[in-house]
C-alpha positions as CSV (number, residue, x, y, z in Angstrom):
1,M,79.8,94.4,120.2
2,V,77.8,97.5,118.6
3,H,74.3,96.6,117.3
4,K,72.8,98.0,114.3
5,G,68.9,97.8,114.2
6,G,69.1,94.8,116.5
7,E,71.5,92.9,114.5
8,K,75.1,92.1,115.6
9,M,77.7,94.2,113.4
10,S,80.7,92.6,112.0
11,V,84.2,93.7,113.0
12,S,84.6,95.4,109.7
13,D,81.3,97.4,110.4
14,N,82.5,98.4,113.6
15,I,86.0,99.5,112.4
16,E,84.3,101.5,109.8
17,L,81.9,103.1,112.4
18,F,84.9,104.0,114.6
19,I,86.8,105.5,111.8
20,V,83.9,107.5,110.6
21,N,83.0,108.9,114.0
22,S,86.7,109.8,114.5
23,F,86.7,112.4,112.1
24,K,84.8,115.0,114.3
25,N,85.3,118.6,112.8
26,S,88.2,117.5,110.6
27,N,88.4,116.0,107.0
28,E,91.8,114.6,107.8
29,L,92.6,111.6,110.2
30,N,95.8,109.7,111.1
31,I,95.4,106.3,112.3
32,Q,98.0,103.5,113.5
33,R,96.9,100.3,111.9
34,N,98.5,98.2,114.5
35,E,97.1,100.1,117.3
36,L,93.5,99.9,115.7
37,A,93.9,96.2,115.1
38,N,95.0,95.7,118.8
39,F,91.9,97.9,119.9
40,F,89.4,95.8,117.8
41,G,91.2,92.4,118.5
42,C,91.8,91.7,114.8
43,S,94.7,91.3,112.4
44,P,96.1,94.5,110.6
45,S,95.0,92.9,107.4
46,Q,91.5,93.3,108.7
47,I,92.2,97.1,108.9
48,N,93.5,97.1,105.4
49,Y,90.5,95.4,104.2
50,V,88.2,97.8,105.8
51,L,90.3,100.8,104.5
52,Q,90.3,99.4,100.9
53,T,86.8,98.5,100.7
54,R,84.9,101.3,102.6
55,F,87.2,104.3,102.3
56,S,88.2,104.4,98.6
57,I,88.0,107.4,96.5
58,N,84.7,106.3,95.0
59,R,83.2,106.6,98.5
60,G,84.8,110.1,99.0
61,Y,88.0,109.2,100.7
62,I,91.7,109.5,99.9
63,I,94.0,107.0,101.7
64,S,97.9,107.4,102.0
65,S,100.1,105.5,104.4
66,K,103.6,105.9,105.8
67,K,105.7,103.0,106.7
68,G,108.5,102.8,109.5
69,N,108.5,104.5,112.9
70,G,105.2,102.8,113.9
71,G,103.8,104.0,110.5
72,Y,100.3,105.6,110.0
73,V,97.5,105.7,107.7
74,K,96.4,109.1,106.7
75,I,92.5,109.4,105.6
76,I,91.3,112.4,104.0
77,R,87.5,112.8,103.6
78,L,86.6,114.7,100.5
79,D,84.2,117.5,101.0
80,L,81.8,117.1,98.1
81,D,80.2,120.4,99.0
82,D,83.4,122.0,97.8
83,D,83.4,122.4,93.9
84,E,87.1,121.9,93.8
85,D,86.8,118.4,95.4
86,I,84.1,117.4,93.0
87,I,86.3,118.6,90.1
88,N,89.4,116.7,91.4
89,L,87.1,113.5,91.7
90,L,85.8,113.9,88.1
91,E,89.1,114.8,86.5
92,N,91.8,113.2,88.4
93,E,90.4,110.4,90.7
94,L,87.7,108.8,88.6
95,G,90.3,107.8,85.8
96,D,89.9,106.3,82.4
97,S,88.0,103.3,83.5
98,V,85.4,102.4,86.1
99,I,83.6,99.2,87.1
100,E,80.0,99.4,88.1
101,K,80.2,99.3,91.7
102,E,82.7,102.0,92.0
103,A,80.4,104.3,89.7
104,E,77.5,103.5,92.1
105,D,79.7,104.6,95.0
106,I,80.3,107.9,93.4
107,L,76.8,108.5,92.5
108,R,75.5,107.6,96.0
109,R,77.9,110.0,97.4
110,L,77.1,112.8,95.1
111,E,73.2,112.2,95.9
112,E,74.0,112.2,99.6
113,F,75.5,115.8,99.2
114,G,72.5,117.0,97.1
115,H,74.5,117.5,93.9
116,I,72.1,115.1,92.0
117,N,68.7,113.8,93.2
118,S,67.5,110.2,93.7
119,K,65.8,110.2,90.2
120,E,69.0,111.4,88.5
121,E,71.1,108.8,90.3
122,Q,68.8,106.1,89.1
123,I,68.9,107.2,85.6
124,I,72.5,107.5,85.6
125,Q,72.9,104.1,87.1
126,A,70.6,102.7,84.6
127,A,72.7,104.2,81.8
128,I,76.1,103.0,83.0
129,S,75.0,99.5,84.2
130,D,76.8,96.3,82.9
131,K,73.4,95.4,81.6
132,A,73.2,98.5,79.4
133,L,76.9,98.4,78.5
134,M,76.7,94.6,78.0
135,N,77.9,94.1,74.6
136,L,80.2,97.1,74.5
137,Y,84.0,96.5,74.0
138,Q,85.9,98.0,77.0
139,R,82.7,98.9,78.9
140,D,84.6,100.1,82.0
141,K,86.2,102.7,79.8
142,A,83.1,103.8,78.3
143,R,81.3,103.7,81.6
144,A,83.9,106.2,83.0
145,N,83.5,108.5,79.9
146,I,79.7,108.5,80.1
147,L,79.7,109.1,83.8
148,K,82.2,112.0,83.5
149,A,80.1,113.6,80.8
150,I,76.8,113.3,82.5
151,L,78.1,114.5,85.9
152,T,79.9,117.3,84.2
153,E,76.9,118.3,82.6
154,L,74.6,118.1,85.7
155,L,77.0,119.7,88.1
156,C,77.7,122.6,85.7
157,R,74.0,123.6,85.7
158,E,74.4,124.3,89.5
159,E,76.7,127.4,88.8
């Protein structure tokens, strides 16, 4: 098993690392869930778990799957250096409601690509945290609106 910093990595960590490293020079990857499960000696549900938790839109990935004929899963890695992908993320994928964890994933990704800096990420996280929105009715909806408004303002200044 692969080791990370002297620690033993979980099967999920290894699957994630394998998928991330499989992208190479492309932003699109097709995998067969059953073949991957056989390779890692786990059940296909373990593959599903990794795809759902580590390759979500909030982390910069879009997943689609095709059943039948062996079926496959298509993973598209959003290029957050591309303004079109950022606009798509904000307008279409973020939705009307977002939980705190999903918002943090989006912010982390935007910081990794240099669209916001570390301090801005921390300030935005504080503003949209469950603690800040504690008594607000429909806080996940409010969080999505606040996040969209702040990021739209910050990202527009880059132009």
